[in-house]
C-alpha atoms as a printed R data frame, in Angstrom:
    type eleno elety resid chain resno       x       y       z
1   ATOM     1    CA   MET     A     1 108.875 111.261 132.402
2   ATOM     2    CA   ASN     A     2 105.462 110.146 132.853
3   ATOM     3    CA   THR     A     3 104.929 107.317 129.192
4   ATOM     4    CA   SER     A     4 102.604 109.467 127.963
5   ATOM     5    CA   ILE     A     5 104.334 112.776 127.552
6   ATOM     6    CA   GLN     A     6 107.566 110.161 125.817
7   ATOM     7    CA   PHE     A     7 104.244 109.513 123.128
8   ATOM     8    CA   LEU     A     8 103.335 113.211 122.600
9   ATOM     9    CA   LEU     A     9 107.147 114.231 122.642
10  ATOM    10    CA   ALA     A    10 108.330 110.861 120.141
11  ATOM    11    CA   MET     A    11 105.190 111.579 117.962
12  ATOM    12    CA   SER     A    12 106.878 114.753 117.013
13  ATOM    13    CA   CYS     A    13 107.420 112.833 114.286
14  ATOM    14    CA   LEU     A    14 104.232 113.383 112.983
15  ATOM    15    CA   ILE     A    15 105.684 117.147 111.835
16  ATOM    16    CA   PRO     A    16 108.037 116.158 108.671
17  ATOM    17    CA   ALA     A    17 105.384 113.091 107.949
18  ATOM    18    CA   MET     A    18 102.667 115.557 107.498
19  ATOM    19    CA   ILE     A    19 105.384 118.200 105.805
20  ATOM    20    CA   GLY     A    20 105.523 115.176 103.521
21  ATOM    21    CA   ALA     A    21 102.766 114.404 102.374
22  ATOM    22    CA   ILE     A    22 101.023 117.012 102.095
23  ATOM    23    CA   ARG     A    23 104.521 118.042 100.139
24  ATOM    24    CA   TYR     A    24 104.717 115.549  98.163
25  ATOM    25    CA   ARG     A    25 103.070 116.152  94.938
26  ATOM    26    CA   PHE     A    26 105.317 119.185  95.056
27  ATOM    27    CA   ILE     A    27 108.795 117.282  94.495
28  ATOM    28    CA   ASP     A    28 111.435 114.857  92.903
29  ATOM    29    CA   SER     A    29 110.529 111.215  93.672
30  ATOM    30    CA   LYS     A    30 114.067 111.091  94.627
31  ATOM    31    CA   TYR     A    31 112.880 112.650  98.129
32  ATOM    32    CA   TYR     A    32 109.861 109.831  98.791
33  ATOM    33    CA   PRO     A    33 111.951 107.457 100.812
34  ATOM    34    CA   PHE     A    34 113.110 110.652 103.265
35  ATOM    35    CA   ILE     A    35 109.197 111.230 103.739
36  ATOM    36    CA   LEU     A    36 107.884 107.525 103.559
37  ATOM    37    CA   SER     A    37 111.111 106.351 106.696
38  ATOM    38    CA   PHE     A    38 108.557 109.512 108.857
39  ATOM    39    CA   ILE     A    39 105.337 107.679 107.465
40  ATOM    40    CA   ILE     A    40 106.062 104.582 108.846
41  ATOM    41    CA   THR     A    41 107.302 105.897 111.871
42  ATOM    42    CA   VAL     A    42 103.784 106.634 112.983
43  ATOM    43    CA   PRO     A    43 102.635 103.641 113.486
44  ATOM    44    CA   VAL     A    44 106.286 101.453 115.180
45  ATOM    45    CA   GLU     A    45 106.014 104.535 117.693
46  ATOM    46    CA   VAL     A    46 102.027 104.123 118.477
47  ATOM    47    CA   VAL     A    47 103.092 100.436 119.063
48  ATOM    48    CA   SER     A    48 106.090 100.857 121.158
49  ATOM    49    CA   TYR     A    49 102.776 103.455 123.014
50  ATOM    50    CA   LEU     A    50 100.960 100.529 123.599
51  ATOM    51    CA   TYR     A    51 103.297  97.890 124.785
52  ATOM    52    CA   LYS     A    52 104.571 100.494 127.551
53  ATOM    53    CA   ILE     A    53 100.962 101.214 129.092
54  ATOM    54    CA   GLY     A    54  99.836  97.335 128.573
55  ATOM    55    CA   ALA     A    55  97.870  97.281 126.440
56  ATOM    56    CA   ILE     A    56  99.432  94.708 124.004
57  ATOM    57    CA   PRO     A    57 101.340  92.290 125.819
58  ATOM    58    CA   TYR     A    58 105.040  92.090 126.019
59  ATOM    59    CA   GLY     A    59 106.667  90.388 123.057
60  ATOM    60    CA   GLU     A    60 105.473  89.592 119.505
61  ATOM    61    CA   PRO     A    61 103.449  92.972 118.291
62  ATOM    62    CA   ALA     A    62 105.616  95.398 119.594
63  ATOM    63    CA   ALA     A    63 109.419  93.823 118.689
64  ATOM    64    CA   VAL     A    64 108.352  92.276 115.846
65  ATOM    65    CA   ALA     A    65 106.894  96.256 115.271
66  ATOM    66    CA   VAL     A    66 110.614  97.590 116.346
67  ATOM    67    CA   ASN     A    67 112.748  95.226 114.293
68  ATOM    68    CA   ILE     A    68 110.949  94.844 111.286
69  ATOM    69    CA   TYR     A    69 111.408  98.607 110.863
70  ATOM    70    CA   GLN     A    70 114.907  99.140 111.718
71  ATOM    71    CA   LEU     A    71 115.837  97.182 108.936
72  ATOM    72    CA   VAL     A    72 113.002  98.762 106.280
73  ATOM    73    CA   ASN     A    73 114.145 102.536 108.070
74  ATOM    74    CA   LEU     A    74 117.923 101.703 107.524
75  ATOM    75    CA   TYR     A    75 116.964 100.599 103.324
76  ATOM    76    CA   LEU     A    76 115.331 103.621 103.257
77  ATOM    77    CA   PHE     A    77 117.699 105.887 103.979
78  ATOM    78    CA   LEU     A    78 120.204 103.564 102.186
79  ATOM    79    CA   HIS     A    79 118.036 103.649  99.076
80  ATOM    80    CA   PHE     A    80 116.875 107.304  99.201
81  ATOM    81    CA   ILE     A    81 120.933 108.485 100.062
82  ATOM    82    CA   HIS     A    82 121.951 106.246  96.991
83  ATOM    83    CA   ILE     A    83 119.464 107.808  94.029
84  ATOM    84    CA   ASN     A    84 120.475 110.559  95.170
85  ATOM    85    CA   ASN     A    85 123.750 109.820  94.623
86  ATOM    86    CA   TYR     A    86 125.670 109.585  98.254
87  ATOM    87    CA   LEU     A    87 125.955 106.561  97.563
88  ATOM    88    CA   THR     A    88 126.675 103.448  94.732
89  ATOM    89    CA   LYS     A    89 124.720 100.359  94.672
90  ATOM    90    CA   LYS     A    90 127.094  98.200  95.627
91  ATOM    91    CA   SER     A    91 127.691  99.340  98.917
92  ATOM    92    CA   VAL     A    92 123.567  99.839  99.774
93  ATOM    93    CA   ASN     A    93 123.632  96.480  99.033
94  ATOM    94    CA   GLY     A    94 126.408  95.038 101.391
95  ATOM    95    CA   PHE     A    95 124.721  97.248 104.440
96  ATOM    96    CA   MET     A    96 121.417  95.703 104.212
97  ATOM    97    CA   TRP     A    97 123.544  92.627 103.951
98  ATOM    98    CA   GLY     A    98 125.723  93.060 106.707
99  ATOM    99    CA   ALA     A    99 122.352  93.892 108.732
100 ATOM   100    CA   ILE     A   100 120.777  90.647 108.301
101 ATOM   101    CA   VAL     A   101 123.522  88.707 108.984
102 ATOM   102    CA   VAL     A   102 124.020  91.196 112.696
103 ATOM   103    CA   ALA     A   103 120.254  90.811 112.930
104 ATOM   104    CA   LEU     A   104 120.346  86.890 112.837
105 ATOM   105    CA   LEU     A   105 123.415  86.751 115.335
106 ATOM   106    CA   ASN     A   106 121.294  89.061 117.036
107 ATOM   107    CA   SER     A   107 117.537  86.865 117.004
108 ATOM   108    CA   PHE     A   108 120.137  83.832 117.323
109 ATOM   109    CA   ALA     A   109 122.057  84.768 120.753
110 ATOM   110    CA   THR     A   110 119.427  86.288 122.570
111 ATOM   111    CA   LYS     A   111 116.447  84.076 120.733
112 ATOM   112    CA   ALA     A   112 114.608  87.227 121.063
113 ATOM   113    CA   PHE     A   113 113.367  88.404 116.987
114 ATOM   114    CA   PHE     A   114 109.728  87.541 118.329
115 ATOM   115    CA   SER     A   115 109.899  88.851 122.217
116 ATOM   116    CA   ALA     A   116 112.455  91.491 122.057
117 ATOM   117    CA   TYR     A   117 114.611  94.500 120.299
118 ATOM   118    CA   LEU     A   118 117.362  93.925 119.105
119 ATOM   119    CA   ILE     A   119 119.462  96.075 120.158
120 ATOM   120    CA   TYR     A   120 122.921  95.332 118.400
121 ATOM   121    CA   LEU     A   121 121.079  95.670 115.415
122 ATOM   122    CA   ILE     A   122 119.372  99.232 116.571
123 ATOM   123    CA   CYS     A   123 123.200  99.931 116.785
124 ATOM   124    CA   TYR     A   124 124.490  98.558 113.957
125 ATOM   125    CA   ALA     A   125 121.620 100.323 111.924
126 ATOM   126    CA   SER     A   126 122.759 103.725 113.756
127 ATOM   127    CA   ILE     A   127 125.942 103.715 113.136
128 ATOM   128    CA   VAL     A   128 125.989 102.999 109.597
129 ATOM   129    CA   MET     A   129 122.916 105.811 109.191
130 ATOM   130    CA   LEU     A   130 125.593 107.875 111.447
131 ATOM   131    CA   ALA     A   131 128.924 107.541 109.371
132 ATOM   132    CA   LEU     A   132 126.918 107.969 106.273
133 ATOM   133    CA   ALA     A   133 125.386 111.522 107.702
134 ATOM   134    CA   VAL     A   134 128.935 112.634 108.928
135 ATOM   135    CA   ASN     A   135 130.061 111.521 105.305
136 ATOM   136    CA   ILE     A   136 127.155 113.791 103.852
137 ATOM   137    CA   LEU     A   137 128.305 117.305 105.927
138 ATOM   138    CA   THR     A   138 132.008 117.067 105.134
139 ATOM   139    CA   ASN     A   139 130.592 117.117 101.477
140 ATOM   140    CA   GLN     A   140 128.130 119.525 102.033
141 ATOM   141    CA   VAL     A   141 130.858 121.972 104.209
142 ATOM   142    CA   THR     A   142 133.528 121.926 101.445
143 ATOM   143    CA   GLU     A   143 130.913 121.779  98.620
144 ATOM   144    CA   ILE     A   144 128.851 124.555  99.502
145 ATOM   145    CA   ARG     A   145 130.757 126.760 102.327
146 ATOM   146    CA   GLY     A   146 128.747 129.935 101.918
147 ATOM   147    CA   ARG     A   147 124.773 128.892 101.713
148 ATOM   148    CA   LEU     A   148 124.383 126.061 103.949
149 ATOM   149    CA   LEU     A   149 121.789 127.716 106.206
150 ATOM   150    CA   ASN     A   150 119.464 126.640 101.996
151 ATOM   151    CA   SER     A   151 120.443 123.206 101.369
152 ATOM   152    CA   PHE     A   152 118.581 120.870 102.575
153 ATOM   153    CA   TRP     A   153 121.187 117.957 102.635
154 ATOM   154    CA   PHE     A   154 122.946 120.011 105.235
155 ATOM   155    CA   TRP     A   155 120.205 120.274 107.430
156 ATOM   156    CA   ILE     A   156 118.800 116.892 106.845
157 ATOM   157    CA   SER     A   157 123.182 115.552 107.157
158 ATOM   158    CA   SER     A   158 123.846 117.451 110.395
159 ATOM   159    CA   ALA     A   159 119.899 115.574 111.824
160 ATOM   160    CA   ALA     A   160 120.552 112.428 110.962
161 ATOM   161    CA   ILE     A   161 124.655 112.741 113.140
162 ATOM   162    CA   LEU     A   162 122.408 114.251 116.208
163 ATOM   163    CA   TYR     A   163 119.865 111.291 115.479
164 ATOM   164    CA   ASN     A   164 122.102 108.188 115.292
165 ATOM   165    CA   ALA     A   165 124.993 109.352 117.731
166 ATOM   166    CA   ASN     A   166 121.999 109.923 120.599
167 ATOM   167    CA   ALA     A   167 120.495 106.719 119.154
168 ATOM   168    CA   LEU     A   168 123.414 104.773 119.029
169 ATOM   169    CA   LEU     A   169 124.841 106.296 123.422
170 ATOM   170    CA   ILE     A   170 121.093 104.877 124.203
171 ATOM   171    CA   PHE     A   171 120.805 101.517 123.320
172 ATOM   172    CA   GLY     A   172 124.089 101.340 123.356
173 ATOM   173    CA   LEU     A   173 124.278 101.988 127.394
174 ATOM   174    CA   SER     A   174 121.066  99.156 127.463
175 ATOM   175    CA   ILE     A   175 123.986  97.279 126.757
176 ATOM   176    CA   PHE     A   176 125.306  97.072 129.974
177 ATOM   177    CA   PRO     A   177 122.708  96.743 133.215
178 ATOM   178    CA   ILE     A   178 122.091 100.529 135.101
179 ATOM   179    CA   LYS     A   179 120.271 100.303 138.553
180 ATOM   180    CA   ASP     A   180 120.680 104.927 138.825
181 ATOM   181    CA   VAL     A   181 116.712 105.493 138.388
182 ATOM   182    CA   SER     A   182 117.807 109.157 137.960
183 ATOM   183    CA   TYR     A   183 120.114 108.447 136.048
184 ATOM   184    CA   LEU     A   184 118.460 106.047 133.889
185 ATOM   185    CA   MET     A   185 115.954 109.144 133.489
186 ATOM   186    CA   ASN     A   186 117.735 111.699 132.691
187 ATOM   187    CA   ILE     A   187 118.574 109.438 129.977
188 ATOM   188    CA   LYS     A   188 115.463 109.060 128.524
189 ATOM   189    CA   ILE     A   189 114.800 112.403 129.524
190 ATOM   190    CA   THR     A   190 117.515 113.726 126.481
191 ATOM   191    CA   TRP     A   191 116.787 110.384 124.381
192 ATOM   192    CA   ALA     A   192 113.094 112.388 124.032
193 ATOM   193    CA   ALA     A   193 114.260 116.290 123.859
194 ATOM   194    CA   ILE     A   194 116.973 115.150 121.137
195 ATOM   195    CA   ASN     A   195 114.299 113.038 118.832
196 ATOM   196    CA   THR     A   196 112.058 116.179 119.139
197 ATOM   197    CA   SER     A   197 114.193 118.069 118.051
198 ATOM   198    CA   CYS     A   198 115.535 116.311 114.981
199 ATOM   199    CA   TYR     A   199 112.076 116.012 113.637
200 ATOM   200    CA   ILE     A   200 111.519 119.464 113.692
201 ATOM   201    CA   ILE     A   201 114.538 119.983 111.745
202 ATOM   202    CA   PHE     A   202 113.450 117.067 109.374
203 ATOM   203    CA   GLY     A   203 110.324 119.122 108.851
204 ATOM   204    CA   ALA     A   204 112.071 121.936 107.840
205 ATOM   205    CA   ALA     A   205 114.602 120.557 106.275
206 ATOM   206    CA   ILE     A   206 111.134 119.643 103.348
207 ATOM   207    CA   LEU     A   207 110.419 122.338 103.678
208 ATOM   208    CA   LEU     A   208 113.919 123.570 101.569
209 ATOM   209    CA   ILE     A   209 113.136 120.550  99.385
210 ATOM   210    CA   PRO     A   210 112.607 122.178  95.698
211 ATOM   211    CA   SER     A   211 108.813 121.904  94.212
212 ATOM   212    CA   ILE     A   212 108.962 121.809  90.911
213 ATOM   213    CA   ASN     A   213 106.339 121.729  88.205
214 ATOM   214    CA   ARG     A   214 104.494 118.198  87.340
215 ATOM   215    CA   LYS     A   215 102.340 119.788  84.930
216 ATOM   216    CA   ALA     A   216 105.497 120.743  82.602
217 ATOM   217    CA   LYS     A   217 107.780 117.859  83.584
218 ATOM   218    CA   TRP     A   218 104.689 115.912  81.431
219 ATOM   219    CA   SER     A   219 103.477 118.949  79.085
220 ATOM   220    CA   HIS     A   220 105.258 116.810  75.390
221 ATOM   221    CA   LEU     A   221 103.555 114.578  76.037
222 ATOM   222    CA   VAL     A   222 100.560 116.178  75.746
223 ATOM   223    CA   VAL     A   223  98.896 116.007  71.854
224 ATOM   224    CA   LYS     A   224  97.837 118.638  70.791
């Protein structure tokens, strides 16, 4: 697949980022970490693209951006489901310490924090988010039942399962040397197609977030 086409598909992350940016004033702040995760994805995708076309050298800019992004994105996801009562603070801390340990071990083993993507960190983050998304989806199916299609949590957990399962498959396979060019091309096409589909679903899910009346929310503070 052409690198430019891959980039255009990757920039579908702009869909949930833009919808979230437009709606942020009209939704509860407990949804902000979810929206922020897409906003920070945009510059990371740009840096990755610039690396792929040779506009920036292999090493620090792309590798550091992606590796730090993995940690920040995982934290935003954990914090998001924590403040929405799907995860305890203790679990958030435990998962984040686990991510830091994996990142350090991955860095020491490959000496690559500043020169290459930390594949084991990416796989760890994908496994954690996949497991938590499955748990949220299970709760949605058992508790909401008939109203699933109107549930924000049903759609984002479903998309998160698809997205992270795809990431785990792609980056998990990258651990092993694959020389079949046609196979690698099919993997890239599948990765791009699934990512784009997930971003569209995430964007649609943001539209399902209930609006709040901020004027009414703060009206009790106004002196009449």
